[in-house]
GUZA-414866 format. One record per residue (C-alpha): residue in three letters; x, y, z. Coordinates in Angstrom, 2 decimals. Each point is the difference from the previous one (the first is absolute). Example, Ala and Ser with C-alpha at 12.3 -4.5 7.8 and 13.67 -1.06 7.14 Angstrom:
BEGIN
residuo, east, north, up
ALA, 12.30, -4.50, 7.80 $
SER, 1.37, 3.44, -0.66 $
***
This chain:
BEGIN
residuo, east, north, up
GLY, 108.75, 123.98, 87.79 $
THR, -0.17, 0.49, -3.73 $
ASP, -3.06, -2.19, -0.59 $
GLN, -3.02, 2.33, -0.22 $
ASN, -2.37, -2.99, 0.16 $
ALA, 1.30, -1.22, 3.36 $
GLU, -2.74, -0.08, 2.61 $
PHE, 1.69, -0.61, 3.31 $
GLU, -2.09, -0.32, 3.11 $
LEU, 1.26, -0.13, 3.56 $
CYS, -0.87, -3.39, 1.44 $
CYS, 1.36, 0.47, 3.49 $
PHE, 2.55, 1.65, 2.24 $
ILE, 1.79, -2.21, 2.53 $
THR, 1.54, 1.32, 3.21 $
HIS, 1.82, -1.95, 2.71 $
ARG, 0.32, 2.24, 3.02 $
GLY, 2.69, -2.03, 1.78 $
THR, 2.50, 0.34, -2.85 $
SER, -1.49, 3.09, -1.70 $
SER, -0.09, -2.00, -3.27 $
GLU, -2.42, 1.36, -2.59 $
ALA, -0.93, -1.14, -3.48 $
ALA, -2.75, 0.70, -2.50 $
ILE, -1.41, -2.35, -2.60 $
TRP, -1.32, 1.43, -3.28 $
ARG, -1.51, -1.86, -2.95 $
ASP, -0.99, 0.52, -3.61 $
ARG, -2.48, -2.79, -0.82 $
SER, -0.04, 0.71, -3.74 $
ARG, 3.75, -0.61, -0.27 $
ARG, 0.10, -2.54, 2.85 $
LEU, 2.71, 2.01, 1.75 $
VAL, 0.48, 0.18, 3.78 $
VAL, 2.41, 2.47, 1.63 $
ILE, 1.33, -0.27, 3.55 $
ALA, 1.61, 3.24, 1.21 $
CYS, 2.00, -0.07, 3.26 $
ARG, 0.51, 3.22, 1.97 $
GLY, 3.49, 1.18, 0.88 $
THR, 1.42, 1.35, 3.25 $
SER, -2.33, 2.58, 1.58 $
ASP, 0.16, -0.29, 3.79 $
ILE, 2.24, -1.00, 2.91 $
VAL, -1.13, -3.66, -0.13 $
ASP, 1.21, -0.13, -3.61 $
VAL, 3.35, 1.49, 1.02 $
THR, 0.32, -2.79, 2.59 $
THR, -0.82, -2.54, -2.73 $
ASP, 2.67, 1.50, -2.26 $
ALA, 2.58, -0.19, 2.81 $
ASN, -0.72, -3.66, 0.81 $
PHE, 2.52, -1.23, -2.58 $
ILE, 1.03, -3.33, 1.56 $
GLN, -0.74, -2.73, -2.55 $
THR, -2.49, -2.84, 0.39 $
PRO, -0.65, -3.06, -2.20 $
LEU, -2.50, 0.59, -2.82 $
GLU, -1.62, -3.36, 0.73 $
GLN, -0.55, -0.26, 3.73 $
GLY, 0.09, -3.29, 1.91 $
PHE, -3.25, -1.85, 0.73 $
LYS, -1.63, 1.42, 3.16 $
GLY, 3.02, 2.08, 0.94 $
GLN, 2.58, -2.75, -0.51 $
LYS, 3.41, 1.05, -1.25 $
SER, 0.20, 0.39, -3.78 $
ASP, 2.92, -1.14, -2.13 $
ASP, -1.01, 2.27, -2.91 $
GLU, 3.08, 1.79, -1.37 $
ARG, -2.16, 2.76, -1.55 $
LYS, 0.10, 2.74, 2.62 $
VAL, -2.03, 3.21, -0.06 $
HIS, -0.16, 3.22, 2.05 $
SER, -1.98, -0.98, 3.11 $
GLY, -1.82, 3.34, 0.31 $
PHE, -1.21, -0.06, -3.60 $
PHE, -0.94, -3.67, 0.34 $
ALA, -2.02, 0.58, 3.18 $
SER, -1.90, 2.88, -1.64 $
ALA, -0.75, -1.96, -3.18 $
ARG, -0.91, -3.11, 1.97 $
ALA, -2.48, 1.98, 2.12 $
VAL, -2.20, 0.70, -3.04 $
SER, 0.88, -2.75, -2.49 $
ARG, -2.78, -2.47, 0.80 $
ARG, -2.64, 2.73, -0.02 $
VAL, 1.35, 1.35, -3.30 $
LYS, -0.36, -3.49, -1.50 $
GLU, -3.58, -0.35, 1.24 $
LEU, -0.89, 3.40, -1.45 $
LEU, 1.67, -0.84, -3.33 $
VAL, -2.36, -2.98, -0.26 $
SER, -2.95, 2.34, 0.64 $
ALA, 1.29, 2.59, -2.47 $
THR, 0.21, -2.55, -2.82 $
ALA, -3.15, -1.98, 0.85 $
GLY, -2.68, -0.05, -2.66 $
THR, 2.36, 0.81, -2.85 $
PRO, 1.31, -3.33, -1.29 $
GLY, 3.29, -0.40, -1.82 $
GLU, 3.55, 1.01, 0.69 $
TRP, 0.84, 3.33, 1.59 $
GLU, 3.08, 2.16, -0.05 $
LEU, 1.45, 1.07, 3.34 $
LEU, 2.10, 3.12, 0.55 $
VAL, 1.61, 0.54, 3.42 $
THR, 1.53, 3.40, 0.74 $
GLY, 1.29, 2.20, 2.80 $
HIS, 2.44, 2.74, 0.96 $
SER, 2.78, -0.22, 2.62 $
LEU, -1.24, -2.34, 2.76 $
GLY, -3.00, -0.70, -2.26 $
GLY, 2.40, -1.13, -2.73 $
ALA, 1.59, -2.49, 2.40 $
LEU, -3.44, -1.29, 1.01 $
ALA, -1.02, -0.19, -3.66 $
THR, 3.10, -2.07, -0.77 $
LEU, -0.86, -2.49, 2.73 $
MET, -3.69, -0.10, -0.94 $
ALA, 0.76, -0.53, -3.69 $
THR, 2.40, -2.81, 0.89 $
GLU, -2.79, -1.69, 1.95 $
LEU, -2.67, 0.55, -2.68 $
VAL, 1.92, -0.86, -3.18 $
GLY, -1.28, -3.59, 0.09 $
ALA, -3.41, -0.94, 1.30 $
VAL, -2.00, 1.87, 2.63 $
ASP, -0.15, -2.09, 3.17 $
VAL, -2.55, 1.61, 2.32 $
THR, 0.55, -2.58, 2.74 $
ARG, 3.18, 1.73, 1.15 $
GLY, 2.02, 3.17, -0.07 $
PHE, 3.58, -0.53, -1.17 $
LYS, 1.09, -3.56, -0.70 $
GLU, 1.35, -1.96, 2.95 $
LYS, 1.53, -3.45, 0.19 $
GLU, -2.81, -2.52, -0.28 $
ASP, -1.29, -2.08, 2.87 $
ALA, 1.39, -3.46, -0.78 $
SER, -2.55, -1.75, 2.22 $
LEU, -3.08, -1.93, -1.20 $
LEU, -2.21, 2.88, 1.19 $
GLY, 2.00, 2.45, -2.13 $
ALA, -0.42, -2.21, -3.09 $
ALA, -3.76, -0.25, 0.63 $
GLN, -0.29, 3.79, 0.36 $
ARG, 1.80, 0.55, -3.32 $
LEU, -2.30, -2.52, -1.71 $
PHE, -3.10, 1.70, 1.43 $
ALA, 1.23, 3.45, -1.06 $
GLY, 0.46, -1.22, -3.60 $
ALA, -3.44, -1.65, -0.07 $
LYS, -1.68, 3.13, 1.41 $
GLN, 1.23, 2.05, -2.97 $
ALA, -1.59, -2.48, -2.46 $
PHE, -3.52, 1.06, 1.04 $
PRO, -1.78, 2.90, -1.76 $
GLY, 0.83, 3.30, 1.62 $
GLY, 3.34, -1.34, 1.22 $
GLU, 1.89, 0.75, -3.20 $
LEU, 3.21, 1.90, 0.46 $
PRO, 1.27, 2.61, -2.42 $
LYS, 2.34, -1.19, -2.71 $
TRP, 2.69, 2.48, -0.98 $
ARG, 0.69, 0.58, -3.69 $
ASP, 2.96, 2.08, 1.14 $
VAL, 1.44, 1.52, 3.16 $
SER, 1.93, 3.29, -0.19 $
LEU, 1.88, 1.90, 2.69 $
TYR, 0.70, 3.75, -0.09 $
THR, 1.83, 1.54, 2.96 $
PHE, 1.25, 3.52, 0.60 $
GLY, 2.91, 0.66, 2.35 $
ALA, -0.32, -3.45, 1.57 $
PRO, 2.75, -1.07, 2.40 $
ARG, 1.79, -3.34, -0.18 $
VAL, -2.36, -2.74, 1.16 $
GLY, 2.17, -3.10, 0.43 $
ASN, 3.32, -1.78, -0.30 $
SER, 1.60, -1.41, -3.15 $
ALA, -1.87, -3.35, 0.33 $
PHE, -3.28, 1.95, 0.04 $
ALA, 1.15, 2.11, -2.97 $
GLN, 0.79, -3.14, -2.02 $
TYR, -3.39, -1.49, 0.91 $
PHE, -1.73, 3.25, -0.95 $
GLU, 1.80, 0.23, -3.36 $
ALA, -0.92, -3.60, -0.87 $
LEU, -3.62, 0.54, 1.07 $
PHE, -0.38, 3.18, -2.08 $
ALA, 2.01, -1.10, -3.06 $
GLY, -1.90, 1.29, -3.04 $
ARG, -2.34, 2.17, 2.13 $
GLU, -0.08, 3.77, 0.35 $
VAL, 1.96, 1.27, 2.99 $
PHE, 0.80, 3.70, 0.29 $
***
């Protein structure tokens, strides 16, 4: 970029062989800036992902149950993003550990990577929940309520702090359409006042 004082370091590179999803996480501790870069189409598995354009609900049903979510997204892009999303969250916690305060998050990608970046940014714009990948309908049982309570208490202990985002920005290049109009409306409301390019 244009900042000569930026000191980015590569934190990790994530690869999921089954979906061919790849992402890198970079950070600049002095500016408290984390960058997630998603790779675009580069092999035959990615072409298959691109071609799997049937839509699926953004919020899946609990344990495979049918979802009534009207926000539909490209099933190939969703499967690829979902394959790495929980690991990305865990590594974001590691990347920001030891540097207290709010961080800025920038998610970017080209082509297929832009679609994955859009889905990842949508998932990360709020809080980082490392107990899951993409949000699903909650378990309404007593056990589900107890698990949610335990997950919240676990993050109250030292070392369990999750990153707090000062801002989340999304920059995509040549990204295809990710979802239907209900998803687009949700996305626009979620990113109102944020940088999206």
